[in-house]
Each structure stands twice: as structure tokens, then as C-alpha cells.
Steps between C-alpha positions, in 0.01 A plus 500: 500500500656828386360809664612793707414459867385804695676631806200398710516140374875475565460656842223256588706203391798614709280558803347153481844342495648715776202462733508124466874487564470706817250249639701201377870584550764265368797481739832525313846554654574768239159665490586814693857546375581827334869424451561448126764235569266280705217549250733412214613180674139399568384565145791311340442200727127499424556478125402146398479401871204422724451750781529239776835382368614856433437611860762258632758606248430870556565470874818298442623739235456814709659325798806415291508819290318767704588790272625585154863525603508149649356353180731701275806383691393134509640240262276363229550149637359612839195654332440193283526268798241700697275502192518122455158341464321810366586425136526751218855567610545789257302702755775455755777572252327816381427609854865468600607693188247779567595526868862562402398744229274707726757496781805581287354708218189666644630588843299229669166660416229343287332722236170636633288438189392199298655622176852513640456192718409296192846575357662290772581138422230257604243769570211491254179698473326328791789522748587856406137606551483320833814665638401843365147471646574340838830677578458836329125545458509537122153494350545191284302177489665173603384214278556136595293190430254579778447854371450377142228258619313760711508772236414278206200356683372831640536691173406209276827470311480183288819523295793264565643619831857419393498726196694826524198708398285345773768556763526863393125545525500361856804709592326814375188423703685440823721805452180704446362375830812603695458853375189500722597271790834482684736298282665273756173431686302411190774291340543296814121467539431375148774237519357381830148500355611285207683257727224461756163590338512509120690173483557289185260234624204540736510879539272649765263652243176474704665693787711733287412870554580573133276228354224736384750693291717207392455435127613138521257425785206669335570316172562163670857497361700477820629150420603615149681821594789560492550336164832336414586335174603136536876483576737318268604153602824484696826402337665194649872506574715218637786550742723211610712557808801293603539447877864426580637450851843438643635503855178631648473782251269560204590669173322830425547763232382859498276553199625781277235467227257789459193299602267477797766341725789732419749527790343204684692184582400175332624152424696485173275431203544186294505543124691676227515851640833686468488651850304216660226728625169517312290714273122474508496578127747228407414215734426185306214255516505192716841337529638212702848468647705198615459591866252396770192723495441628854184699449302712254247779540292750306539868573247749362600849408279770349567406138696177530494163664836365607549123502791454739694176548771430757766240426757365741839538334737241656822621337620834372396548132784608275277770348474670839868595476371794299323629807713773653277625783419170668471501879500200734267582784475316831157346548453695819577827322239471223261733681743789451471490118216645293354203316193487272188386676453166316862406576455596863189282523695216344780539754257514790296200384786283387755572770476152651523325164805712414654447843490873569495599867353849520578728790133534595416129478 
């Protein structure tokens, strides 16, 4: 539906959302922060992460790096280790880069507007708007998945929600509302409303204060809005790891490839790869190797499915002599290395079979 909404209609929508949120607060450890550093950390962690999981990491992260200087002076390995388990590790790498840039090049001060914030590495339109709104009070709408759902239902937007034009339409509507209502208050309220009331399934429509003005509710389209085109099927990639042990130590290599696990420590990869790490674009189809298969698992990413196999390598393969950055790590010291989540799960589940005695066991 393309139309120009009046100030009164936008004001009414904003008031519905804010009134509901006041009655139904959503406790968050970062909710009342005005420090741009803390808000930035929270927003980066919450990208592609459930709130309940993100809370724990947010508390740990601020405990370990309480301010911008401490993060800027930290090593990347320390940051990656603390990030382990959250996935999408480029977030951590970009965050570390940006912390150093802001500290060293910008005098330790974040820009106070979304336009300049979005120029920083790892800070996109959503995160820049969130920091600008919550920390500096800029009158700009913050649009996440919850906001897209609320706005598309209320205003009857039926176009594919993932299209750029649809996102821009929703952004414009929310930004128009915060010209009337306080930016930080409304942005926080609408995200809470989407998470708690206007949920993807079983929203509270019969009790919703906005139901009489909600286009989706009045048209009986709540279960069909927001609309998303069917996603493409996931590509399947195979990764075959070699698990080699000697004298109570296990062979690890730090991945230098520009992929999702860059800078993390892994087992060496079996196969014809020059540097014996792996590329998600080049990984081959199913292969077998002349080693005992310890375990296999499937690991789902946003656009790919990884088929991971772990082989016990009884003797040092000649091809591994090409590997220059190999490290032999004591079994009890594995917790000090940043390791991809599926490999960590493998280590935890298979420690007895591998004869690994972990410090916490």
C-alpha cells in the first residue's frame, strides 16, 4: 500500500507502541545505557544472535573489556576467544578493528550521528541508527526484524520485506514517527513490542491496543504479513579435518583464509589445499580418506550447510610438512584457544574417545 500517512496517524501509531511498552517492560542489561561504547557492543552481539544468548556474552564482554581503550589494546586472539560460540566471527574481527580505529584515529570518541557511524567497519545502517538514537538522541528510526514485522502489519505493507525498497519504506515510516515521539524511547518500545506482542507466530492481536488501526488485522492478513520470498536452497560444503595427537598434545592450525572462521584455531584439513586450511568456495564434495572416521556432523549457516567429518590421523602426513603455523597444544590448554563452535562441540563430546582429559572434567 503506497500512501502518505498523516502526522496524526503516525503519532497515534507511536503512542500505541509506547504505551504498551511502558506497561510491559522488557528487562535488558543494556536498556538504560547511554554510553555509545556499551550500546555498540550490545548491538554487535545481538546481530544474528538470540537475546537470551546475547545477554550472557554482553555481560562477559563488558567485564573483560569495560571501555573502548581496553578493547583497543587487547589482542585479536583474546577477543576471538571471548567471542567463541557466538558465530559470525567477522563481527568480532570488525569490532576489534573499529575499536582500534576509534581509539587511535578519532581520539577515542565515536561519531555522534548515524551517517558518520556507518563509515566505521562492521557498523551498518541498523547499528549506526541504534547508536545514534540511543546514545546521542538523533531522530532516526532503528529498523530490525521486529520493527519490520510491526510496521509492515500495522501499515499493510505486502511487498517482500527483504527487498531494499521495502526496507527503505519502513525506515522512512519509523523515522517519521521519531520526529514526533522521542527517538530513543520509541525505538526501544517498538523493538520490545515486536519481540513480545507482535510476534511472528501467535501475536496478541485480540488484546493489542492498535488492532482497530492495524491493516493486517482488519484484513485478516496477520499470518501472511510480513511477506518474504522463498529463500534459495543452501549450498552444501564438505570439510574433512585430521585429528593428530602426540605426547598428550593435539595439532592445531590458525586459519588464515578469509572465511567465517578466519583467525580461529582448527584441526588441519585433509585434501589438496596448498595451505591446508579451507575455503568454503572450493571445498569438494564427499570424499573418503584412509583413516578411521571418528565422527561427522552437519552445521547450518545462513546460506550454507557444512558437512564436517573428523578423521583420526595415526601418523604425520607428508603433505602437512607444508604447514608452517602448526601448533601442538596440550589437551588441558585447549580452552585457551578460540575454536569454531562445531569443533568445540566435537572436542567436548569426544574427549573420552580421544583420550583427552580436560581441565574442567
